[in-house]
C-alpha positions in Angstrom: -21.4 0.4 -3.3 -20.1 -3.1 -3.4 -17.2 -3.9 -1.2 -15.5 -5.8 -4.1 -14.5 -5.2 -7.7 -14.8 -8.2 -10.0 -12.4 -8.4 -13.0 -11.0 -11.2 -15.1 -7.8 -12.2 -17.0 -8.0 -13.3 -20.6 -5.4 -16.0 -19.8 -3.7 -17.4 -16.7 -0.2 -16.7 -15.6 2.1 -19.7 -16.2 5.6 -21.1 -16.0 6.8 -22.7 -19.3 10.0 -24.6 -19.9 11.7 -24.0 -23.2 15.2 -25.2 -24.3 16.2 -25.8 -20.7 15.0 -22.4 -19.5 12.0 -21.4 -17.5 9.7 -18.6 -18.8 7.4 -17.1 -16.2 4.5 -15.2 -17.7 2.4 -13.0 -15.4 -0.9 -12.1 -16.9 -2.1 -8.5 -16.4 -5.3 -6.6 -15.9 -5.9 -2.9 -15.9 -9.0 -0.7 -16.1 -6.9 2.2 -17.4 -4.9 0.5 -20.1 -6.1 -0.8 -23.4 -7.2 -4.4 -23.3 -4.4 -5.4 -25.7 -1.7 -3.4 -23.9 1.8 -4.6 -24.7 4.0 -6.4 -22.4 5.4 -4.2 -19.5 8.6 -6.1 -18.9 10.5 -9.0 -20.5 13.8 -10.3 -19.3 16.0 -12.6 -17.2 15.9 -12.5 -13.4 19.3 -12.2 -11.8 18.3 -14.2 -8.7 15.2 -16.1 -9.6 15.2 -18.3 -6.5 15.1 -15.4 -4.1 12.6 -13.5 -6.2 10.3 -16.5 -6.4 10.5 -17.0 -2.6 9.7 -13.3 -2.0 6.7 -13.5 -4.4 5.5 -16.7 -2.6 5.7 -14.8 0.7 3.7 -11.9 -0.9 1.1 -14.4 -1.9 0.9 -15.7 1.7 0.2 -12.1 2.8 -2.6 -11.6 0.2 -4.2 -14.9 1.2 -4.1 -14.0 4.9 -6.6 -12.3 7.1 -6.4 -11.5 10.8 -10.0 -10.4 11.5 -12.2 -12.1 9.0 -14.1 -15.4 8.8 -12.7 -18.5 6.9 -15.5 -17.9 4.3 -14.4 -14.4 3.7 -10.8 -15.5 3.5 -11.4 -18.2 0.9 -11.1 -15.8 -2.1 -7.5 -15.5 -3.5 -6.4 -12.0 -4.3 -3.8 -10.9 -6.8 -1.0 -8.4 -6.2 -0.3 -5.2 -8.1 2.9 -4.7 -10.1 4.5 -1.4 -11.1 7.1 -1.7 -13.9 9.4 1.1 -15.0 12.6 3.0 -14.3 14.5 -0.3 -14.2 12.5 -1.5 -11.2 9.6 -4.0 -10.6 7.5 -3.5 -7.5 4.9 -6.1 -6.5 2.4 -4.9 -3.8 -0.4 -6.5 -1.9 -2.5 -6.5 1.2 -3.9 -9.1 3.5 -7.6 -9.6 3.0 -8.3 -7.5 6.1 -6.0 -4.8 4.7 -4.1 -4.6 8.0 -0.8 -6.0 6.5 0.8 -4.4 3.5 3.7 -6.2 1.7 5.9 -5.2 -1.2 8.6 -7.0 -3.3 11.1 -4.6 -5.0 13.2 -6.1 -7.8 15.9 -3.5 -8.2 17.8 -2.7 -11.4 20.5 -5.3 -10.6 17.8 -7.9 -9.9 17.1 -8.4 -13.6 18.5 -8.2 -17.1 15.6 -7.2 -19.3 13.7 -4.6 -21.2 10.8 -2.4 -20.1 8.6 -2.3 -23.1 6.1 0.0 -21.3 5.9 1.8 -18.0 2.8 1.2 -16.0 0.9 -0.5 -13.1 -1.3 -3.5 -13.4 -2.8 -6.4 -11.5 -1.0 -9.7 -12.1 -2.6 -13.1 -12.0 -1.3 -15.2 -9.0 -3.2 -18.5 -9.7 -2.5 -21.8 -7.9 -0.7 -23.3 -10.8 1.7 -20.3 -11.0 2.3 -20.4 -7.3 3.2 -24.1 -7.5 5.5 -23.3 -10.4 7.2 -20.6 -8.3 7.8 -23.1 -5.6 9.6 -25.4 -8.1 12.2 -22.8 -9.1 15.7 -23.9 -7.9 18.9 -22.0 -7.1 21.1 -21.2 -10.1 18.2 -21.9 -12.5 17.7 -19.4 -15.3 14.3 -17.9 -15.4 12.8 -15.3 -17.8 10.0 -13.1 -16.5 7.2 -11.5 -18.6 4.7 -9.1 -17.0 1.8 -8.7 -19.3 0.9 -10.3 -22.6 3.8 -11.3 -24.9 3.0 -13.3 -28.0 5.9 -15.7 -27.7 4.8 -18.5 -25.4 1.3 -17.3 -24.6 -0.5 -17.8 -27.9 -0.1 -21.3 -29.2 -2.3 -23.0 -31.8 -5.0 -25.0 -30.2 -4.3 -23.7 -26.7 -7.3 -23.1 -24.6 -7.7 -19.6 -23.3 -8.9 -19.4 -19.7 -10.7 -16.5 -18.0 -10.4 -16.3 -14.3 -12.7 -13.9 -12.4 -11.1 -12.3 -9.4 -12.8 -10.4 -6.6 -10.7 -7.5 -5.3 -11.8 -5.7 -2.1 -12.2 -2.0 -2.5 -10.5 -1.8 0.9 -7.2 -2.8 -1.0 -7.4 0.4 -3.1 -8.3 2.5 -0.1 -5.4 1.0 1.8 -2.9 1.7 -1.0 -3.9 5.4 -0.9 -3.3 5.5 2.9 -0.3 3.3 3.8 2.1 5.5 1.8 1.4 8.5 4.0 2.3 6.4 7.1 5.4 5.1 5.4 6.6 8.6 4.5 6.5 9.5 8.2 8.3 6.4 9.5 11.8 6.4 10.9 14.5 3.7 10.8 14.8 2.5 14.4 17.1 -0.5 14.3 18.7 -3.2 12.1 19.7 -6.8 12.5 22.0 -9.2 10.5 20.7 -12.6 9.6 21.7 -14.3 12.8 20.3 -11.5 15.0 17.0 -11.5 13.1 16.6 -15.2 13.5 17.3 -15.0 17.2 14.9 -12.1 17.6 12.1 -14.1 15.9 12.5 -17.0 18.3 11.1 -14.7 20.9 7.8 -14.3 19.0 4.8 -15.6 20.9 3.8 -19.1 19.7 0.1 -18.3 19.2 -2.1 -15.4 18.4 -2.1 -12.7 21.0 -4.7 -10.0 21.8 -2.4 -7.6 23.7 0.3 -5.3 22.5 3.9 -6.5 22.3 7.0 -4.4 22.2 10.4 -4.5 20.5 12.7 -3.9 23.5 16.4 -3.8 24.0 17.9 -4.9 27.3 21.7 -4.7 27.3 22.9 -6.3 24.1 19.8 -8.3 23.5 16.7 -7.2 21.6 13.4 -9.2 22.1 9.7 -9.1 21.6 8.1 -8.6 25.0 4.6 -7.9 26.4 6.2 -5.5 28.9 6.7 -1.9 27.8 10.0 -0.2 28.6 11.8 3.0 27.7 12.2 3.5 23.9 10.2 0.4 23.2 8.5 0.0 19.8 4.8 -0.9 20.1 3.6 -3.7 17.8 -0.1 -4.6 17.7 -0.9 -8.1 16.4 2.7 -9.2 16.6 1.8 -12.7 15.5 1.4 -11.3 12.0 5.2 -11.1 11.8 5.3 -14.9 11.3 4.6 -14.1 7.6 8.3 -13.2 7.4 9.7 -16.4 8.9 10.2 -18.4 5.7 12.4 -15.6 4.3 14.6 -15.0 7.4 17.2 -17.7 6.6 17.7 -16.3 3.1 18.0 -12.6 4.0 21.2 -10.6 4.5 19.7 -8.0 6.8 16.5 -6.9 8.5 15.7 -3.2 9.1 12.8 -2.0 11.2 11.0 1.3 10.7 8.4 2.8 13.0 5.8 5.5 12.8 6.4 8.3 15.3 2.9 7.8 16.8 3.2 4.0 16.6 0.4 3.8 14.0 2.4 1.3 12.0 5.7 -0.6 11.9 7.6 -1.8 8.7 10.0 -4.8 8.6 12.2 -4.8 5.5 14.3 -7.7 4.5 17.3 -7.3 2.1 18.5 -9.9 -0.4 21.0 -7.9 -2.4 19.1 -6.9 -5.5 15.7 -7.8 -4.0 13.9 -6.3 -1.0 10.8 -7.6 0.8 8.9 -5.3 3.2 6.0 -6.0 5.5 4.0 -3.1 7.1 1.7 -3.8 10.0 -1.2 -1.6 11.1 -1.5 -0.5 14.7 -3.7 -3.5 15.6 -4.7 -6.7 14.0 -8.3 -5.7 13.7 -7.4 -2.3 12.1 -7.0 -2.1 8.3 -5.2 0.7 6.6 -8.3 1.2 4.5 -10.2 2.7 7.4 -7.5 4.9 8.9 -8.6 8.1 7.0 -5.1 9.5 6.9 -5.7 10.7 3.3 -9.1 12.3 3.8 -8.1 15.9 4.4 -5.9 15.8 1.3 -8.9 14.9 -0.8 -10.8 18.0 0.1 -7.8 20.4 -0.6 -8.1 22.2 -3.9 -5.3 21.2 -6.3 -5.3 22.4 -9.9 -6.5 19.6 -12.2 -3.7 20.6 -14.6 -1.0 19.5 -12.0 -2.6 16.1 -11.6 -3.1 15.6 -15.3 0.6 16.6 -15.8 1.7 13.7 -13.6 -0.8 11.3 -15.0 0.2 11.9 -18.6 3.9 12.4 -18.3 5.3 10.7 -15.2 6.9 7.3 -15.7 6.3 4.4 -13.4 8.7 4.3 -10.4 10.0 7.7 -11.3 11.0 9.6 -8.1 8.8 12.5 -7.1 10.8 15.4 -5.5 8.3 17.9 -4.0 11.0 20.5 -3.5 12.3 20.3 -7.0 8.7 20.5 -8.3 8.1 23.6 -6.3 11.2 25.3 -7.7 10.5 24.2 -11.3 6.9 25.2 -11.3 7.3 28.3 -9.1 4.7 27.3 -6.5 5.1 27.6 -2.7 6.0 24.6 -0.6 2.7 24.5 1.2 0.9 23.9 -2.1 3.3 21.2 -3.0 2.8 19.5 0.3 -0.9 19.5 -0.4 -0.2 18.1 -3.9 1.9 15.3 -2.5 -0.8 14.3 0.0 -3.5 14.4 -2.7 -1.4 12.4 -5.2 -0.8 9.8 -2.4 -4.5 9.8 -1.5 -5.4 9.1 -5.2 -2.9 6.2 -5.4 -0.5 8.0 -7.7 2.4 7.9 -5.3 4.1 5.1 -3.4 7.0 5.5 -0.9 10.5 4.0 -0.9 11.9 3.8 2.6 15.5 3.3 1.5 15.4 6.2 -0.9 13.3 8.2 1.5 11.2 9.5 -1.3 7.9 9.0 -3.2 7.8 7.2 -6.5 5.1 7.6 -9.1 2.7 4.7 -9.7 -0.7 4.7 -11.3 -3.2 2.2 -9.8 -4.9 0.2 -12.6 -8.3 1.6 -11.7 -10.1 4.7 -12.8 -9.3 7.8 -10.7 -13.1 8.4 -10.3 -13.4 5.0 -8.6 -10.6 5.8 -6.1 -12.0 9.2 -5.2 -15.5 7.8 -4.5 -14.4 5.0 -2.1 -14.4 6.8 1.3 -17.8 7.0 3.0 -16.6 9.7 5.5 -15.8 12.0 2.6 -19.1 11.3 0.9 -21.0 11.9 4.1 -19.2 15.2 4.7 -20.1 16.3 1.2 -23.7 15.5 1.9 -23.7 17.5 5.1 -22.5 20.6 3.2 -24.9 20.1 0.3 -28.0 19.7 2.6 -27.1 22.9 4.5 -26.4 21.1 7.8 -23.1 23.0 8.5 -23.2 26.5 10.0 -20.2 28.6 10.8 -20.7 30.3 14.1 -17.5 32.3 14.0 -14.5 32.2 11.6 -11.3 34.1 11.3 -7.6 33.4 10.5 -6.9 31.9 13.9 -10.1 30.1 15.0 -13.3 28.6 13.6 -16.3 27.4 15.5 -19.2 25.6 13.7 -22.4 23.7 14.4 -23.1 20.6 12.4 -26.6 19.0 12.5 -26.6 15.3 13.2 -29.3 12.7 13.8 -31.3 14.4 16.6 -28.2 16.2 17.9 -26.0 19.2 17.0 -22.2 18.7 17.1 -19.8 21.5 17.8 -16.6 21.7 15.8 -13.6 23.9 16.7 -10.6 24.4 14.5 -7.8 26.4 16.1 -4.4 26.3 14.4 -3.2 22.7 14.2 -5.8 21.6 16.8 -9.2 20.4 15.8 -12.0 18.8 17.8 -15.6 17.7 17.6 -18.2 16.6 20.1 -19.2 13.5 18.2 -18.5 10.0 19.5 -16.1 9.2 16.6 -13.8 12.0 17.7 -14.1 11.1 21.3 -13.2 7.5 20.7 -10.2 8.0 18.3 -9.0 11.5 19.1 -7.9 12.0 15.5 -5.7 8.8 15.4 -7.8 7.4 12.5 -8.3 10.5 10.6 -10.8 13.3 11.1 -14.6 12.7 11.5 -17.1 13.6 8.8 -18.2 16.7 10.8 -14.6 18.3 10.8 -14.3 17.4 7.1 -17.7 19.1 6.4 -16.6 22.3 8.2 -13.4 22.4 6.2 -15.3 22.0 3.0 -17.7 24.8 4.1 -14.7 27.1 4.8 -13.3 26.4 1.3 -16.7 27.0 -0.2 -16.9 30.5 1.4 -13.2 31.4 0.5 
């Protein structure tokens, strides 16, 4: 399978001036919506200057890479926007998928109308980025996400098609990063002055070793020396993507994964938020972590997934407990459903609200489910009869899995699971389970 998806916009995004007002049109693309889908959102931005700066920072993230060549980096990527429930969320990854960024325009951040709820790619072309840079403070700006006839269709205007390559690792990353976000905890916060003082302690150049967020007395700094209660940050130089926004922010909050697999840095601008999530290391992308793999092998009734896909509105909060009570299902099944919906890209996670929100990626679900090679390899092992259960009961399972010239032993015992393959030996489960453990779990389900 190709590592990119190529799609195109029928017309470019643009900023147009009319009667002393700026009208910002963001062209959309979706595999799952009709080609002539109506405009998602149309209205006035409450703080267009801050929103524009956050979108420019997001564009810097999606143009960045921390482990790829300049040639691979040359392709511009476009973010994804979810519109609905009085909120606009713009999401994107660095090219290497190791940095995830999101701009949330909250209900007080706009005065507009949501004509349709949904999720789509939006065109971030060079001309539009230049226009965003020109937006001034106290300027009135109207924003349109999607096609709206006013201002987009003029007699004699040339229609432009821009082909855009999107790495499939982006889609895989979006199905994984939410699971990390849902496990993170708020560890500290800084006001504007404290945040700017903290960032002055960032190393001046790219570093290859871990850095730590440490507090000594009343001072918090970035340090290469680990100390008690320090927060580990791999590829700390990636935080420089936040520097242009620091003088504008009211507050910075830091969230950390309990196993230090990611950190999230969230800036607050009143009615607008900007968050930046870093993978454990600069060379590791969220797309390869495999946190969602086990959720994809769990059996979930298609009717439940279809229910959410048909009737959930974009950005609507998903409450697992309420769902369990309303539908009369046990909490373990709902936990599995939550993980599977996240793994399919149907859920995002809001750190401030500490809850998932519904969002449908603008790609076919069949495409999302077919992206992970470990999952496909595990299915092949089961289909070709290379998985044999040596012993299996409610407390422990031992199995043999045939590999290339070698047999691997898999042991599942309660929450513990291990395999004799080199993948498991190297990562010890930190980057998701290996294909052999996945295959054994599939075999157990098959026999159930």
